N, C-alpha and C positions, 0 to 999 in steps of 0.2 A: 747712618745718615749724619753728615756734618751740619751742625746748626748754622744757619746764615746770620749775618748781621741784620738786625731789624731796625728800621726807622719807626719811631713812635711819634705820631703827630698829635699834638695837644692844642687846645684852645689857648691856654695860658700856662706858664710854668715858671717858678713854683707857686702854688696857691694854698693858702691855709685851709680853705673850705674843701679841698680835694685830697684829703689824706688817703682816701681809699685808692686813688690813682698812684700816689707816691708809694704806698705800701705794695701795690701790685708791681710797679717798676722794680723795686728792690727785690721782691720775690722772684721775678723773672731773671734778674741778674744772678741771684744766688742759685737759681736752677741751671745756670750756664749759658744764658742768652746774652749775646753781645748787642747792646742797644745804642742807638743814637737818637737823642730827643730833639724834636723840632717843634717849636711853639709859634702860634700865630700872634701871640701877645706877650709883651714883657711883663714881669711881675709888678704888681702895685702894692702888695702887702708889705708892711714894714718889718714883720716878723716872719720866721720860717720854722718849720718843725724839724726836730733832729733827724727824722728819716730822710729829709732832703739832702742833708750833708753826707749821708751814707751811700747815696746813689752815685755811682762812678761814671755813668754815661755822659758824654759831652752834650752840651745844649746849644742849639742854634735857633735863631729867630728869623722868621719870615718878615717881610715888610708888613707892618700892621696896617698901614695906609699906603696905597700905591704911590700917591703923590709925594710922599716923604722920601722915597728912594727911587726916583724915576729912572736913573741910569741902570740900577740893578734890575729893575723890572723889565726895562727894554732889553738888556742882555739876556734875561731869562726867556723872554718871548722869542728872541732871535734864535737862541739855542734850541728852544722847544719846538719851534716851527720846522726844524730840520728832522724831527723825529717822525717815524712813519705814522704814529697815531695822532699827530697834532690835529689834523683836519677832522678826524673822527671825534676828538674831544671838542673841537670848535662847533661841530654840528650838534653835539649834545648840549653844549652851552647855549647855542642859539635856540634850541628846542625848549630849554628851561626858561629862557629870558622872558617870553611873553607872559608866563604864569608867575614870574617873580622878578619883575622889572624894578631893580633898585641898585644902588651903588655897591651893596654888599655882594651881589651876584657877580659883578665885574671884578670886584676885589678877589673873590675866590678863584676866578680863572687866572688872574695875574699871579696870585700866590702859588697856584698849582704849577704854573710855568717856571717860577723861580725854584720851587721844590725840585722839579725834574732837572732843571739846568744845574743845580748844585747838589744833585743826588750823590751820596757817598759811594765810591767805587766798589766797596766791599759789601754794600747792602743789597739784599735780594728780596726784601719783604717790607710792606708798609702796613702798620697797624695804627688805627686811629681811635681816639677817645671822643665820644659824642657823635651821634648820627645826624646832627643838624649841620651847622656851617663847617666844622672840621671835615666831616665826611664828604661835603661838596668839593672841598679842595682835594681830598683823597681820590674821589671818583674821577675828576678831571685829570689829575696827575697820573692815575693808573691808565687812563685811556691814552694819554700822550706818550707815556714811557713804557707801556706794556708791563707795568709793575703789578704783581698780585697784591691784593689788599684785603684786610679784614677790619671789623669795627666792633667796639664796645659801646653799647647804647645804655643809657642810664634812666633819666626821668624826664626832666623838662624837654630834652632833645627828642624824646619819643612823642610826648603828648602835645607839643606846640608845633610840630612839623606837619606839613600837608601830606595826605596819603600818597599823592602822586610822587612827591619827592622821596618819601621813604621807600616806595616800591622801586623807584629807579635805582636807588643805592643798594637795596637788598638784592635786586636781580643781578647786580654787577659784582658785588663783593663776594669773596670766597665763602665767608660765613659771618654771622653776627652773633654776639653774645650779650646777654642782658642780665640784670641782677635781681629782678623780681618776677614773680609769676604773672602779675598783671601786665607788665611790660612785655614779657615773653609771649603772652597770648595775643596781644595787639600786633606785635611784629610778625609772629607766625601766621596770623590771619592775612596780613598784607603781603608776605613773602611769596606765598603760593608754592613754596618748596621747603624741604626740611633743612634749611641752612641757618636756622636760628636756634641758639642754645641758651639754656638757663644755668647760671652759676652765681650764687650769692658771693658778694665780696668777702664777707667774713671779716675778722679782726685779727691783727697780729697780737696774740695773747701774751707774747713775751713782753710787749710794751704795756700791756694792761694786766699785770699779774693779779691773782686773787688778793684781796685786802683782808688780812687776818683780824683787823680791828672790829670792834663792835660799836655800832652807832648808839648814842644815848637815846632812851625812850621818850624823846620830847613829844608832847601831845598838844601843844598850843595853849596850855593853861598858864604858862609862866612868861610874862612880858620880858623878864630879864634873860630868858633862854628860849627865844622863839624857834619854831620849826624853820629849818633852812630850805627854801625852795630854790631850784636852779634850772636854768635853761641855757643851752648852748646852740647858737645858730645865727646865720646872717639875718639882719633885720630887713626882710623882704616880705612881700604880701603873702606868699604861699606858706610861710611859717606861722601865720596866724597870731602874731604877737599882740595885735590890737584886741583880738578875742580873749587872749590870756589876761591882758591888763583889765579888761572889763570883768572877767571872772574873778580876778583878785579883788576888785572893788566891791564885788557882791558877797565876799566872805563875811560871816558873822563878826560883829564888832568885838566879841569876846575872844576871838582867836588871835594868838600871838604868832606872827610869821615874818620872815624876811625873804625877799626875792632878789636873786643875783642873775643878771644876764651877761653872758660872755659872747662876744661877736661884734663884728662891724656891720655895715649895711646902710643903704640909702634911706631907710625908714627910721633911723635912730632918733633924729631930731624930732620928728613927728610923734614918735612913741613917748619920748621924754615929756613933750608938751601934753600929750594925752594923760600920762601918769599924773602930772600936776593938776590937770583939770578934774581928774577923778579923785584927787585928794590922797593918793597913795605914794607920792614920790618919796616921802621920808622913809618908806620901807623898802626901797629899791636901790640896788647898787648896779651901775652900768660899768662893766669892767673893760669893754672893748675887746679887740682881738688878742688872744693869748696863744702861746705855743702849746704843744701836746702835753708837755710835762706839767705846766701850770693847770691845764684843764683836768688832768688826772687827779691832781690834788683837790680841785673843786668837787669832782665826783665823790671823792672819799669824805670830804668835809660836809657834804650836804645830806639832807634827809629825804628829799623828794625831787624828781625831775619832771618837768612839764614842757610839752611842745604841742601847740594847737594847730597842726598841719591842716591845710585846706586846699581845695582845687580852685584856682583863680578863674576869672572870666575868660581868659585866653587859653584855658586848659592846662596851664602850668601847675605842677604838683611835685612833691617829693616822691621818690620810690620808697626805699627804706632808709631813712636818714641814718648815717653812720653814727651820729651822736647817741641815738637810742641804743645801738649795739654797745657802744663804749660805756654808757651809763649802766647798762645791764651787767656788763662784765664786772662792775664793782658792787653788784647787788644793790644798786640804787634804784628804788621802785620808780616806775614810769607811769605817767598819765599822758595820754595822747588821743588821737582820733582814729577812727576805723576807716582809713582810706589807703589805697595803693598797697605797697608791700608791708605796711605797718602790721597788718593782721597776719602776715606770714611769720612774724616773730612773736607777737603778743596775742594771747587769748584773754579777754577781759575776765576778771575775777580769778583767773588761774595764775598768770604771771605779770599782770599789769591791769590798768583800768583804761578803757577806751570809751570815748563818747563821740557823738555826732560832730562833724566839723561845723564851725560857725554857730555854735550853740553855747554862749557864755554861761547861761544859767545851769546847764547840765555840767559844764566844766567846773563851775563853782561848787556844785554839790559833790563831785568827785574829789576835788581838792580839799574841801572841808572834811569829808570823811577820812581821807588819807592823813590829813594833819592831825586829827583827833585820835587815830588808831595806829600807834607804833607797831603793834603786833601784826596788823594787816600789812604795813609797809615792809616789815621784815620778811613775812611769808612771800609776798609778791616779788620782792627784790631777789631773794634766794632762788626762787623758781626761775626767774628770768636769767640770772647768772648761770644756773645749771644748763639752761637751753643754749645760751650763747657758747659756753665752753664745750658743749656736746655737738652743736650743729653749725656754728658760725666761726670756726677756725679758718683763717685765711689761707692756710696751706692747701685746703681743699680746692679753692678757686685757682690757685697757682697750678695745681696738678691738672685741673680741667683745661686751663689754657695751654699748658705744656703738651697735653695730649692732642688738642686741636691743632696747634702749630705744627707739631711733629707729623701728624697725619697729612696735613696740607702740603708740607714741604716734601714728604715722601712721594706724594702724588705728582707734585711739580717736577721732582727729579726723574720720576718714571716717564712722564710726558716728554721731558727734554731728551732722555736717553732714547726713547722710541722715535722721536722726530729726527735724531741724528743718524739713525741707521739707514 
């Protein structure tokens, strides 16, 4: 079977917060897939990871807002309207509209028309990352152009989407793959058919090699050499940074610690104000967004990693945050919460410490214990690294995808051969 060129539809590209996607794209290229990347949004990050520079696929951008490129959208609609599936897609769009009447729904249909009108001649497959808005574009485009499509679902897109919307996409896509057991169970229950697959993203361990260094046995007793706490993540509500700051403020006064946060996000200003109000701002360094090389060094220079993930009021949540896997690859012990896919990597007391979400006092107790006990940190960190290197190598997920794509294309080739007889 000859591998077809595959269009990969992304919400935005490149993005610092989506290294797992970039890692997958590079892995597919190295496995022999010819990719064309299409993004719904242009990049906003000022930095980029080295992996983005290694991906060879060309990148194209759809109109982010239809009114910004009206002639392009009009040409797309005219060309798409000549396709046999256009009115089928229009019927699906009109069926969706009463349940989701907003500008975004119109935008997705317009973007789908442009995608079909500008479809690369050599491409024969569409794969999409995220099952919310990008999959809406993919579904309409597939209906218009008769393009087979598949989808990778992750976290927010699964848990903040309506059931009817997920069911419509799952019933039309060839298959879906997701990266946590909890997400898999939700999608499998909605799909009503066995076209949902579980595959952990894993980590490119070549970029996160074992650190042969030994961390000093800091125990929080020396103000001149405080225990170094680290968190990496966007400052958004689901990351629980307000809870983490509250927990830090509850730590005993005799403990010496410093906290470093790496990442951007809309909540940064509020969090900095909160740290000042709690009286802990002098112990905190806000680094902003960094690339993967700098983040790796922070993992190695730190003593303890903390991330207070939570489920927000609208259902948004993390799956298994990639930063937890990265930190563990460097034997950096992790304190987090027992939600979503986090429990699929960590077992509390065995290879990490997990507490209930939105519970600052419990988090403070876990932090204080880990700060005082360097031997505990070493034991937990080593156990976590062992598990990551055994079970979370990203080559496994690439093999899973290669198998799924190959099987689908073989089936499509067989159907085409049979219909031509």
